C-alpha positions in Angstrom: 0.0 0.0 0.0 1.1 3.6 -0.7 -0.6 6.5 1.2 -3.5 4.1 1.9 -4.0 3.0 -1.7 -2.9 -0.2 -3.6 0.2 -0.5 -5.7 -0.8 0.6 -9.2 0.6 -1.7 -11.9 0.5 -1.7 -15.7 1.7 -4.3 -18.1 2.7 -4.4 -21.8 3.7 -7.4 -23.9 3.0 -7.6 -27.6 2.1 -11.3 -27.1 -1.4 -10.8 -25.8 -1.6 -14.3 -24.4 1.6 -13.8 -22.5 0.4 -10.4 -21.2 -2.9 -11.9 -20.0 -1.1 -14.8 -18.3 1.3 -12.5 -16.5 -1.6 -10.3 -15.3 -3.4 -13.4 -14.0 -0.3 -14.5 -12.1 0.1 -11.0 -10.6 -3.5 -11.1 -9.4 -2.8 -14.4 -7.6 0.6 -13.5 -6.1 0.1 -9.8 -5.4 -3.6 -9.5 -4.4 -3.0 -6.1 -2.8 -1.9 -4.6 -6.2 -4.3 -3.0 -8.6 -3.7 -3.6 -12.4 -4.6 -0.3 -14.1 -4.3 -1.7 -17.6 -2.8 -4.4 -19.8 -1.9 -3.8 -23.4 -0.1 -5.5 -26.3 0.7 -2.1 -27.8 4.0 -0.6 -26.5 3.3 2.8 -28.1 0.0 3.0 -26.3 1.8 2.0 -23.1 4.2 4.9 -23.6 1.4 7.4 -24.2 -0.5 6.2 -21.1 2.6 6.4 -18.9 3.3 10.0 -20.2 -0.2 11.5 -20.3 -2.7 9.4 -18.3 -3.5 11.3 -15.1 -3.6 8.0 -13.2 -0.1 6.7 -13.9 1.1 3.3 -12.7 3.6 3.1 -9.9 5.3 0.3 -11.8 5.2 -0.6 -15.5 6.0 -4.3 -16.3 7.2 -4.6 -19.9 8.5 -7.3 -22.1 12.0 -6.8 -23.4 11.5 -7.9 -27.0 8.5 -6.1 -28.6 8.0 -5.0 -32.2 8.3 -1.3 -32.9 9.3 -0.2 -29.5 11.2 -2.7 -27.4 11.5 -2.7 -23.6 14.8 -0.8 -23.5 13.6 2.0 -25.9 10.3 2.2 -24.1 12.0 2.7 -20.8 14.4 5.3 -22.3 11.5 7.3 -23.6 9.7 7.3 -20.2 13.0 8.4 -18.6 13.4 11.2 -21.1 10.2 12.7 -19.8 11.3 12.3 -16.2 8.1 10.4 -15.4 8.0 8.8 -12.0 7.1 5.3 -13.1 9.2 2.3 -12.0 10.0 -0.2 -14.7 10.3 -4.0 -14.4 11.6 -5.6 -17.6 10.7 -9.3 -18.2 12.3 -11.5 -20.9 12.5 -15.1 -22.1 16.2 -14.5 -23.1 19.3 -14.8 -21.0 19.4 -12.2 -18.2 23.2 -11.8 -18.2 23.2 -10.9 -21.9 20.8 -8.0 -21.5 21.5 -6.9 -17.9 23.8 -4.0 -18.9 21.3 -2.6 -21.4 18.5 -2.8 -18.8 20.6 -1.0 -16.2 21.6 1.7 -18.7 18.1 2.4 -19.9 16.8 3.3 -16.5 14.8 0.2 -15.5 14.7 -0.9 -11.8 14.3 -4.7 -12.2 14.9 -7.5 -14.7 13.3 -10.9 -14.3 13.0 -14.0 -16.4 9.6 -15.1 -17.7 10.5 -18.6 -16.7 10.7 -17.5 -13.1 7.9 -14.9 -13.3 5.5 -16.5 -10.8 8.3 -17.0 -8.3 9.9 -13.6 -8.5 7.4 -11.0 -9.5 6.1 -10.4 -6.0 9.6 -9.7 -4.6 10.5 -7.6 -7.7 7.4 -5.4 -7.3 7.9 -5.0 -3.6 11.5 -4.1 -4.0 10.8 -1.5 -6.8 7.8 -0.1 -4.9 9.9 0.3 -1.8 12.5 2.3 -3.7 15.0 -0.5 -4.5 16.0 -2.7 -7.4 15.8 -6.4 -8.3 17.9 -8.4 -8.4 20.6 -6.8 -6.3 24.1 -6.4 -7.6 23.3 -6.0 -11.3 24.1 -2.3 -11.6 20.5 -1.3 -11.6 19.5 2.0 -10.1 16.5 2.9 -7.9 13.8 5.1 -9.4 15.0 8.0 -7.2 18.6 7.7 -8.4 17.5 7.4 -12.0 15.3 10.5 -11.9 18.0 12.4 -10.2 20.4 11.9 -13.1 17.9 12.3 -15.9 18.3 15.5 -18.0 14.7 16.3 -19.0 15.4 19.7 -20.3 14.7 18.6 -23.9 12.1 15.9 -23.7 11.2 16.0 -27.3 14.8 16.0 -28.7 15.1 12.3 -29.2 11.7 11.6 -30.6 10.1 10.9 -27.2 6.8 12.2 -28.7 4.8 9.4 -30.3 3.5 11.2 -33.4 5.6 13.0 -36.0 5.2 16.7 -36.7 3.3 16.0 -39.9 1.0 13.5 -38.2 0.2 16.1 -35.6 -0.4 18.7 -38.2 -2.9 16.5 -40.0 -4.6 15.4 -36.8 -5.0 19.0 -35.5 -6.7 20.0 -38.7 -9.0 17.0 -38.6 -9.8 17.9 -34.9 -11.0 21.3 -36.2 -13.2 19.5 -38.8 -11.1 20.6 -41.8 -11.9 18.4 -44.8 -9.3 16.0 -46.2 -8.9 17.9 -49.5 -8.4 21.2 -47.6 -5.8 19.6 -45.3 -3.9 18.4 -48.3 -4.0 21.9 -49.8 -2.9 23.7 -46.6 0.0 21.3 -46.0 1.1 21.1 -49.7 0.7 17.3 -49.9 -1.5 14.9 -51.7 -4.8 13.5 -50.4 -3.2 10.0 -50.3 -0.4 11.3 -48.2 -2.9 12.7 -45.7 -4.5 9.3 -45.5 -1.1 7.6 -45.0 -0.2 9.9 -42.1 -3.6 9.0 -40.4 -3.0 5.3 -41.0 0.4 5.5 -39.6 -0.8 7.3 -36.5 -3.6 4.8 -36.0 -1.2 1.9 -36.1 0.9 3.6 -33.4 -2.0 3.6 -30.9 -3.7 0.4 -32.0 -7.0 1.8 -33.4 -8.6 1.3 -36.8 -10.8 4.4 -37.3 -10.0 8.1 -37.5 -12.7 8.9 -35.0 -11.1 6.6 -32.4 -7.7 8.2 -33.1 -9.1 11.7 -32.5 -10.8 10.5 -29.3 -7.5 9.1 -28.2 -5.7 12.4 -28.9 -8.4 14.3 -26.9 -8.3 11.8 -24.0 -4.5 12.0 -23.6 -4.2 15.7 -24.5 -1.9 15.0 -27.5 -3.0 17.8 -29.7 
């Protein structure tokens, strides 16, 4: 518990079955925790960690994910100096990736094979301001945030959408027709559609209305 409330967790793994299984195991082994959300979309997980008013205390993320792997996802969270602890899980050899995990700003690294046996201790350690396992060169969340230079959060592409995608979405949000958007931006209609499709893929939606709803909900535009 923290300030009288449960530990808030979130989980991302682009293998949906794996994500649901880990969430089930967490529910059984850490009943005092509250799972805010589970997703198979790492880009959506990033947006939620950055912009959702109810952020998790700890994000549990898979190491190997398409598009945005666990290391890069953690780096982007750290670039924005967001106070979310990160536990990286993997099916691969821990020794091979230990240094990368320590450098990206995560607080814990555990094996999927030992997930049921280690996740409770890892969550407790990170939640209490520590790391897991000990002696791997990992840094606590407080230490990590203290060393982060967040003066230029957008410099390394921490923002999910490109400038062109944002320009198109802002015009759609103001109900500007597609043909007029193309004219104003000096691009073709098909290019406008391609920007929208690319943005939809990033957040895991299939309709433009859903994309605009997402942007409004997370104050993207």
